[in-house]
NUBALO-244564 format. One line per 8 residues: number of its first residue (from 0); their letters; for each residue x, y, z negated of C-alpha. Coordinates in pm, whole numbers, padded with zeros to 5 digits, m for minus. Each point is the difference from the previous one (the first is absolute). Layout:
NUM> A> X,Y,Z ~ ...
***
This chain:
0> MPFLVAYI> 00007,00009,00020 ~ 00277,00235,m00093 ~ 00185,m00087,00353 ~ m00357,00072,00140 ~ m00062,00350,m00128 ~ 00328,00086,00034 ~ 00004,m00093,00353 ~ m00275,00123,00050
8> LGLLIGEV> 00047,00367,m00113 ~ 00303,m00006,00214 ~ m00176,m00042,00270 ~ m00234,00286,m00066 ~ 00258,00261,m00095 ~ 00284,m00095,00273 ~ 00242,m00182,m00221 ~ m00040,m00314,00178
16> EVPVIEWG> m00015,m00074,00366 ~ m00284,m00109,00140 ~ m00004,m00393,00080 ~ 00041,m00177,00356 ~ m00210,m00305,m00001 ~ 00172,m00300,00151 ~ m00114,m00329,00099 ~ 00141,m00327,m00003
24> FTVIPVGE> 00182,m00196,m00254 ~ 00341,00023,m00108 ~ 00295,m00214,00152 ~ 00299,m00134,m00218 ~ 00315,00035,00228 ~ 00175,m00276,m00169 ~ 00231,m00021,00260 ~ 00094,00373,00005
32> ILRDYSIF> 00053,m00042,m00430 ~ 00220,m00323,00038 ~ 00222,00141,00258 ~ 00027,00373,m00118 ~ m00008,m00039,m00381 ~ 00054,m00385,m00115 ~ 00321,m00124,m00078 ~ m00127,m00262,00289
40> GLGLPPLE> 00091,00315,00252 ~ 00221,00228,m00156 ~ 00222,m00268,m00206 ~ 00119,00057,m00355 ~ 00107,00321,m00119 ~ 00351,00104,m00088 ~ 00084,m00042,m00387 ~ 00070,00358,m00042
48> YFVAAAPL> m00408,00065,00094 ~ m00024,m00243,m00350 ~ 00218,00202,m00179 ~ m00185,00358,00121 ~ m00324,m00146,m00069 ~ 00090,m00083,m00373 ~ m00098,00295,m00177 ~ m00329,00023,00183
56> ALAAYIIA> m00072,m00411,m00071 ~ 00061,00138,m00390 ~ m00272,00278,00018 ~ m00243,m00214,00173 ~ 00054,m00273,m00248 ~ m00091,00301,m00284 ~ m00293,00083,00216 ~ m00104,m00358,00002
64> FGDILVVD> 00032,m00052,m00362 ~ m00247,00281,m00078 ~ m00219,m00129,00249 ~ 00001,m00332,m00180 ~ m00074,00213,m00363 ~ m00305,00182,00157 ~ m00198,m00347,00156 ~ 00098,m00151,m00296
72> SLFKNADA> m00178,00292,m00196 ~ m00227,m00009,00201 ~ m00122,m00388,m00017 ~ 00029,00031,m00358 ~ m00235,00278,m00046 ~ m00264,m00186,00238 ~ 00062,m00275,m00176 ~ m00119,00137,m00345
80> VRKDEKLI> m00310,00130,00196 ~ m00121,m00274,00182 ~ m00056,m00316,m00259 ~ m00109,m00198,00310 ~ 00290,m00082,00174 ~ 00390,m00009,m00142 ~ 00237,00175,00206 ~ 00387,m00085,00021
88> FSPKRNSV> 00261,00155,00148 ~ 00334,m00156,m00019 ~ 00284,00252,00059 ~ 00240,m00303,00129 ~ m00243,m00218,00204 ~ m00075,00383,00161 ~ 00410,00043,00074 ~ m00021,m00319,00134
96> IVGIRNLF> m00241,00033,00245 ~ 00094,00377,00065 ~ 00357,m00165,00084 ~ m00102,m00260,00240 ~ m00247,00277,00184 ~ 00332,00233,00036 ~ 00173,m00259,00137 ~ m00193,m00061,00275
104> HGLFAPFL> m00049,00327,00053 ~ 00369,00092,00034 ~ 00038,m00306,00225 ~ m00274,00022,00255 ~ m00118,00340,m00059 ~ 00111,00252,m00191 ~ m00279,00247,m00143 ~ 00095,00163,m00337
112> SLSGPAWT> m00323,00169,m00119 ~ m00091,m00378,m00103 ~ 00325,m00076,m00213 ~ m00122,00150,m00330 ~ m00188,m00291,m00254 ~ m00368,00151,00043 ~ m00153,00319,00162 ~ m00158,00182,m00331
120> GGQALVIN> m00220,00198,00187 ~ m00145,m00289,00078 ~ 00007,m00179,m00289 ~ m00155,00277,m00167 ~ m00262,00036,00230 ~ m00129,m00367,m00044 ~ 00054,m00017,m00388 ~ m00255,00317,m00058
128> RYMNNPRK> m00255,m00163,00210 ~ 00071,m00345,m00206 ~ m00012,00176,m00369 ~ m00289,00251,00067 ~ m00246,m00242,00152 ~ m00163,m00317,m00094 ~ 00068,m00363,00136 ~ m00273,00048,00241
136> TMDSYWGG> 00157,00308,00169 ~ 00335,m00194,00023 ~ 00027,m00374,m00127 ~ 00394,m00016,00019 ~ 00301,00276,00016 ~ 00195,m00240,00256 ~ m00355,m00029,00227 ~ m00020,00414,m00018
144> AASLYWGM> 00417,00006,00067 ~ m00016,m00272,00293 ~ m00309,00201,00174 ~ 00204,00316,m00065 ~ 00294,m00136,00191 ~ m00162,m00228,00237 ~ m00253,00361,00116 ~ 00324,00181,m00003
152> TIALVLVP> 00141,m00268,00265 ~ m00280,m00022,00204 ~ 00008,00383,00054 ~ 00308,00019,00100 ~ m00047,m00247,00312 ~ m00274,00165,00122 ~ 00121,00327,00186 ~ m00368,00194,m00069
160> VVSLLKPG> 00097,00004,m00370 ~ 00327,00091,00059 ~ m00035,00286,00223 ~ m00257,00119,m00211 ~ 00183,00035,m00323 ~ 00331,00060,00113 ~ m00055,00419,00006 ~ m00010,m00073,m00361
168> LNIGMALT> 00295,m00220,m00101 ~ 00136,00259,m00207 ~ m00299,00071,m00183 ~ 00024,m00380,m00123 ~ 00387,00006,m00076 ~ m00071,00320,m00206 ~ m00286,m00235,m00169 ~ 00218,m00277,m00041
176> LLIQGYLC> 00298,00241,m00195 ~ m00235,00156,m00198 ~ m00192,m00288,m00146 ~ 00342,m00169,m00035 ~ 00136,00292,m00198 ~ m00290,00043,m00207 ~ 00034,m00383,m00101 ~ 00374,00053,m00078
184> GYLAIEML> m00063,00288,m00201 ~ m00241,m00138,m00223 ~ 00171,m00374,m00013 ~ 00324,00214,m00125 ~ m00146,00241,m00266 ~ m00187,m00324,m00144 ~ 00344,m00161,m00026 ~ 00134,00265,m00156
192> EGKSNLQR> m00274,m00046,m00306 ~ 00133,m00054,m00313 ~ 00384,00102,00136 ~ 00203,00231,m00164 ~ 00014,00372,00109 ~ 00356,m00043,00159 ~ m00127,m00281,00228 ~ m00293,00176,00090
200> GIAIIVGA> 00255,00273,00090 ~ 00236,m00242,00194 ~ m00308,m00112,00184 ~ m00087,00392,00102 ~ 00315,00083,00110 ~ 00065,m00339,00246 ~ m00368,00101,00125 ~ 00100,00318,00106
208> VLATKGAA> 00323,m00085,00164 ~ m00196,m00250,00163 ~ m00207,00242,00144 ~ 00250,00255,00105 ~ 00334,m00253,00094 ~ m00154,m00329,00077 ~ 00044,m00335,m00169 ~ 00396,m00016,m00025
216> WALGIGLV> 00036,00309,m00174 ~ m00267,m00136,m00202 ~ 00158,m00326,m00075 ~ 00328,00146,m00083 ~ m00088,00244,m00244 ~ m00229,m00163,m00158 ~ 00283,m00277,m00052 ~ 00191,00259,m00163
224> LWLVLERD> m00249,00145,m00222 ~ m00092,m00307,m00132 ~ 00356,m00119,m00075 ~ 00098,00343,m00174 ~ m00319,00103,m00130 ~ m00212,m00306,m00068 ~ 00229,m00247,m00078 ~ 00252,00262,m00179
232> WLTSKLSK> 00263,m00277,00045 ~ 00260,00230,00002 ~ m00080,00234,m00292 ~ m00090,m00372,m00240 ~ 00363,m00066,00058 ~ 00175,00274,m00049 ~ m00184,00107,m00335 ~ 00087,m00319,m00172
240> TPSEKERS> 00245,00010,m00259 ~ 00258,m00249,m00022 ~ m00169,m00193,m00313 ~ m00312,m00064,00242 ~ 00203,m00115,00280 ~ 00154,m00255,m00235 ~ m00364,m00104,m00129 ~ m00131,m00016,00311
248> TEV> 00284,m00227,00155 ~ m00029,m00208,m00330 ~ m00340,m00062,00112
***
C-alpha cells in the first residue's frame, strides 16, 4: 500500500515517469549469463581480486549478521503473539542454506542483491500481517512467505507487470531501506536495554560513524573503543600494585 500511494502521487506531481506498457514474457538469457558472467565463460579471477574483495566481504558479513539478528527478533515477536504455530529460526541452518545458494550464484549467475541471508523488508511485511490477523486470514507464516516470493517470481516473468512498475523502482528501494533501517534501529535500542551508559555511548558513536564513513570505519572505531573503554585492559593492568599482581598470579 505505501508503494502504491507513493507511486500514484509521484505520477500526479511528475516525479515518476509515466510507464510505457510492454507485452510478452521475460526471457532469461542463460547462454549470455554463462558466457559473460560465470566462471565457465570468463574463468577464475586472479588471486589479487580475492584479496581486494576481502574488506568488502567482511563488511558484507557484518551486514548479514545484522540481517540475521533482525529476522531472529521478528520471529520471536511473532511466536509470542501467535500461539497456534511454533516458529523456529535457526541461524546455523540459515547460514548453510544461504551458503549453498550463494555458491550456486557465484558459479553460474552472480547476483549480488540476493547474497544476503534474508530480505528484511519482505520478512517484516509477512510477519506483520501474520501477527495482526487471525489464523483464518493467514494460516501459516510459511504460506505467507511462500506466497510473497512466488508472487514476485511470477510478476518478474510478466513483462506488462515489470514495465508498469519499473518507473517506481527507486520508490521501492527507498521503502525497503527505510523499513530495514527502522527495524535495525529499534532492535539496536532493544539490545541496549540494561546496558551501561558507556556501552550506549559506544553504540551511538559506532552508529554515527557507520552512517557517515561506512562499515569499515565503524568496525575499526568500534573495536578500538571496545578495547580501550569497555574492556579497559590497559588501565586495569597499569593500576595493579605489585602485591595485587602477585596475588592474581598465585590464584
